[in-house]
N, C-alpha and C positions, 0 to 999 in steps of 0.2 A: 659494381656489376649487378645487373638486375637478376632477381630470382625468377627462373622459368617455372611457370605453374601450369599443370596439366590435369584435367578432370576427365575420368573415363567412367561414364554411367552405363550400367549394364542393361537398361531397357526401360525403366520408369523415368521418363524425362521430368516428372513433377517432384522428384525427391527434394524435400525441403532443406535438409542440412547442406547438401551439396550445392544447391542453387543459391542459397543465402551466402555461402562461403565464396562462390564464384562472383556473385554480384558485388560483394564487398571488395574482392580482389580487383574487380574491374573499375572500381571507383565510386560505388554506391550512388549517391544522388548526382554525382558528376560523371557517371559512367555513360559510355556510348557503345552499345552492344550490337554486334552484327550477328544475326541468326541466319544460318545457311540451311535451307531445307530443300526438299524436292516437291514437285507438283503432285497434288492429289485433289480430287474434287472436294470442295468444301474445306480446303486447307486453313482458311482464315479462322474457322471455328476451333481449331486445335491450338491456336497461338497461346491462349491463356495457360495451357499446360506447361509451356516454356516460360512465360513472362510473369506469372502471378507472383512468384517468390522474389523475382528481381524488383518488381514494382513495390513490393512490401518493404524493400530496403532503400527505397527512395529513388530508384532508377526512373527517369521520366519516360512516359510512353513514347513521346516523339523522339527520344534518343535510342529507341530500339528499332533497328532497320532490318527488314526481312529481305533476304536474297532468295528468290524462288524462280525457277524457270517457268516458261509457259507450257501449255498442254503438249507441245512437241519437244519438251525438254531443251528448249533454247533459252539461253541466258543473255541478258543485256550485260555483256562482260565488262564494258567500260564503267557502267554504273556500279556493278558488283565490286570491282577493284577499288573504286573510290570509297565505297562504304567500308570495306575491310581495311583499307589503308588508314582510315581515320578512326577506327574502332579502338576502344580501350579494353574490350573483351570480345572474344569470338567463340560462338557456340555452333557446332555442327550437329544437326538434329538426327532423328531416327526415322525409319521408314524403309523403302525399297533399297536394300543395300547395293545392289548392282547399279542402280541409277546414281546413288550417291557417289559410288566409285567412279563412274564414267564422267561425272561433272566436276568433282572437287579434288581428285588426285592429279589432274593434268594441269598444265600451265594455263593461265598465269597464277592459278591458286597455289600450286605446290610451292613455288619460290616465295610468293607473298606470305603464305602462312608461316613458312620457316623464318622469314625475316621478322615478322611481327612477334612470333613466339620467342625468338632469340633476344629480342629487345625487351622482353618482359611482359608482353601482352598476354593475359591469361587465355588459355585455349581449352575448350571443353568439347566433348563429343558424347552423344547418347546413342547406344546401340550401334547403328550403322556408322555414326560419326566417330565412335570410339574405335571401331574396326579399321578405320582409315589411317590411324596414327602410326602404326609400326612400319618398319622397312618392308615387311611382307604382310599383306592383307590375307587373312584366311577366312573364308565364308563357310559356315556350317551347311550341311545338306538341308537343314531346316530353313535356310536363308537364301536359297537360290531357286530360280524358276524351274530348273530341271531336277531339283532335289539331289544334286550331286555336289560334293565338296569342291570348292574352287579356291585358288590362290593367285595372287599377282602382286606386283610392286606397289607399295603404298607411299604415304607421305614421307616416311622415314624420320618422323619426330622421335620415335623410339627405335633403338637398334637391338638386334640379337634377342628378340623376344616376340612372342605371339600373344594376341588378345582374343579371348572368347567371351561372348556376351550371352545373356539369357542362360547362363551356364547351368544352374541346377534345373531350371524350368525345361530346357531343351535336352537335359542329360547329355551335355556336349563334351564330357571328358574324353570319350574315345576319339572324337574329332580333333581335340586339342593335342592329345598324345600322338596321334597319327601325324599331325602337322609338324610337331617338334622333330620327329624322326625323319620325315620326308624332306624337310628343309634343313636338317642338322642345326637346329636352333636350340640353345641350351635350356631355356625355360619359357613359361608363359603364364598368363593370369586368366583364370576363369572368374568372370564377374556376374553375380546374380542380378536379377532384374531390379531389385530394390537395394542396390549397393553401388557405391562410387569409389573407385581407386583414385586417390589424389596423390600426385607426384610433384616434387620440387626438384628442379634440375635433373629430371628423369629418374629420381630415386623415390620409392614409396614413402610418403610422409603421413598418410592417414587413410582410413577407410570410413566413409560416411554411409548412413542408411541402416536399415533393419536386417539386411541379409549379409552375405559373406563374399569375400574375394579369396580365391584359392590360388596359391602359387604351385605350379607343377614343374618339376625339373626333369629334363630328359634323362640325366644320368642316374636318377633314382628309380626309374620305372622298370 
């Protein structure tokens, strides 16, 4: 049985330790990585922030495939499905969380990401990408266009827990606590920008980075 590997980065997509671990798990020099991002002007210039540590581990540049919508947030779905289906590692990036949610929690990505992850393909998300992983996605007021907290159904890779990113930087503990009570969810993780929570088979296995991951339990509040 394959070990399921999940990386939740809190905001800094260039974290060295987490990205090296992910690249090795994806196959190192034999890795084929799918990077799912959203459109922003000049997005190509940001790619080295994702890819530099992967390449340092021998991942070939031409084996890193970027899935990005056009300026109207339209994807070539057939091409994207082919890339993800053949990937040995999948990384969902950071940026405008509401756009990430609208693109990558719906089908065919929801079912496909579940299938790949269950088969042992390492799955990673930074900031917005990390927020998509639970059964319930919770967006901080710092993270929405109208500055109001928002929640909705997520990918469901993680069950019965919430994720908060930029945790210390956004002083997001009140939002996480409110979400736990509102949704009657037992616990959640607050992940600082320079921290990564690494899970194996949905259980915490390590924390990478120079900052912290904090577990908050509803019953102890």
